[in-house]
Phi, psi and omega in degrees: 000124187274079177226156178260122178297142179219152178297334178300336179238042178273146180228158175242124178258123172265123185235140171264113182245144171298132187276079173217154184305138174091349187296316178301320178300317177298324178292311183294328176294317176300315179299313179301313179296334177274002178089009177279151178255105184284135172261242186284144170231120189232139175276126176260326182205139177241125176237179183298321184241002184211162167230142176251121179239146169257134177228123174268130186225133174268133178242179185259334176193181184298322179293323185288322176292326175294323187287328173298317181292323181291324180297323181281333173301331179286346182281129183296136179091003186240135173238131175274112183280318182199149175239123177249129172277114184297326179289323177289324175297322182293336184264357178300127181077006181088168188257344188232162174203160179263135175234152177284144181267341186231149179294151177223084189229342181229166176304321184294320176303314185296313181298327182277314183279342183225209185288147004272346193294325182300332176304330180293319183291319178304311181293329175298321184285319180301322181284324185217090188302341178293341184288347175298342180280331182266345188245006178221180176292344188305331183292343187225033193226135185236137169261129175260103196248131175219159168251001179069029181272340186213062190275121180046230174256022189265339177086205185278092185253352179098160182295322181294314175297336178280346183307312184303323178291321182290322181294319177300316179299321180293324174299316180300311177308312180295312189291319190265337188226357182066019180267129170285120182233145187237132180282128179235103185251115189265123178275061171201150172251359180287117186302322178290317176299316175301315179296316178299320183291310174306315176304315181299322184266359185302328180302338181282333190251152176265002176180157184244121174255113171274145187211135174056043175250132190294154176275144010262008183298326183301326182294313179295318180299316178295310179309309180294320182294322180296326183279330189257350177248152175266013177235151187301135179236129185222117180269098191302324184301328175282287199281325174302313175301310182300312182301315181287327174301314184293317178307308180297323179292319179310313182278332169302316180295327175298322177290323184269351180069024181259163175246142184301325183277004178242356187261159180257130185240137177239124184249125172251114181109100180251038174277214186293316178290316182295323178289320180291326177296312181298324172300313181290327173297315176301309176304332182270358174122354178304143182244332192232092181234131178238124179260147179229139171228204185297338182265005182104205182291146171275120187214160177298127182102349180290146184246339181288140165065026188284133166212192186302315182288316182286332176293314178296325176300311187294328182278343190238354184231182175059062186298334178270001176055047177299143177233167176116196184268178180297322177308320185285314190273351184282346182294128176082006175294144173262329184228130163259119174251099183261126176223055190225270182206184186288147164065033179276326184259144175245165178292328172295329176288313182301323176301337183271355183286180177281173178302152185043056181296156174244128182239115170253103180256096193254005171302136178235145357282343178252117189287173183297335167204138184288141185305328181295327174288321191273332189302324181289347191245355185236161178270320181225134178228136175223153180216183178258011179265152181272352179266009177230159176295157176065057174280124173264108192234127180306332186295344176293337183238321185299321183295315178299311185301309181293328180302309180298319184291319182295319184299330180246014181049050178300146176269348181207164166248104189259184181294327178298319179294325178287320178294327178292317183297316185297317175299321182295321180292314185297327188284350180292334175270112178283163180302328183284343180262340183302134181204155181305335177257015179212073175253357182216131182293160175288149183296347179261007174291101192281357169289334189296315192286320171300316175302313180297312179303318178292321182294319182288326180290324177296319181287335174294317180295319180293321183277356174088012183255356174286139180245000181233125179276158180275077175238140179281141174252155181266129181281121181154173193294331181277329189262356187279000000 
């Protein structure tokens, strides 16, 4: 089976093996021949005539996992006792929980944390609403909001099915930036109702992270919430992707010796992410960007497939008003940026690009072209996948961006802050480390998040959206 094993499809096989030499070898050979990637091998129980072993195996998809199990069943002297899907086990009961930051063990604790002491805190906030930031969770709290209409590559699967992704996002906020985040999955697709609901719950939160809302509604929802709320609103599918794409491009251009204002960029997929990526590239100095969708190049005067995103594209890109398909407009391009679907780009198209082409093929799980096909013909290759070099992953930016915004109580996350985040991410890789297969740091590089937070906070102050000065406050009724 021609699939690439992934930890996302890992299983644990509990096997009863006859206690005789060579049995484990027979099992591992069967797994290997079926294309499984073996991880941990553990002994659970040893008997006179048998052993119980747990073997962890990475598969490529559900069907591949089933075929691995069947291959093991055919081994003489082996009984499959149980098969556990490690990803489902990890999600049992959800992935996040609420814990208390202060002890609650005595009457004194209760009197301070709840009634009667809490009434003093309520009245302090009532008299001075700004104190809500220092006296409640609001100062360090994000709502991760979705309607479940554009979840990963799965599409419109609804709010309940979107919950595991939002929980995962909350985990990332906590792990990488120490931010408390709550999944808010809304059972409505109505734009007005979503805006009203988020506004209604906003007093609890210091920021709003919009997630997996379909285009073009996501544009209006974000625009209206940014106008009507005094806390930062950030649609990560748009701007998180854009920030990390720019960070990767900054370093890719260093490798190719090209300048952003001189290169030709072709973007395939002009939805939410494609539009946001284009805007940040233009703000960073790009001059020549051409977008393509199902109808071909987006140009001034085109009538097919017009919506808010494509109309903006037609008005602000494609300076030479090129027409035709991707095959036509990719000639002489320096950067291909794919935010569409699998197998859109071919080797023949890459050969039509400029010298030392850069290809960012970000469709997931199957990119616009597989790296194995592209590598002989490109200078730099990046995907959205974790199993290839140069993964362009939003987690590199959104925890640090919100950390910086919360720390200075920013009223907005603006273009200056996004540009600052991109340059901070790029700066993690020094000149001596830069390599065609290392243009973007790992998501587990702990240097990234404080650097991004600091850069974002400084940009917020420069651009006038920071509302909290770096001053020490006295903890007490007078100083909070």
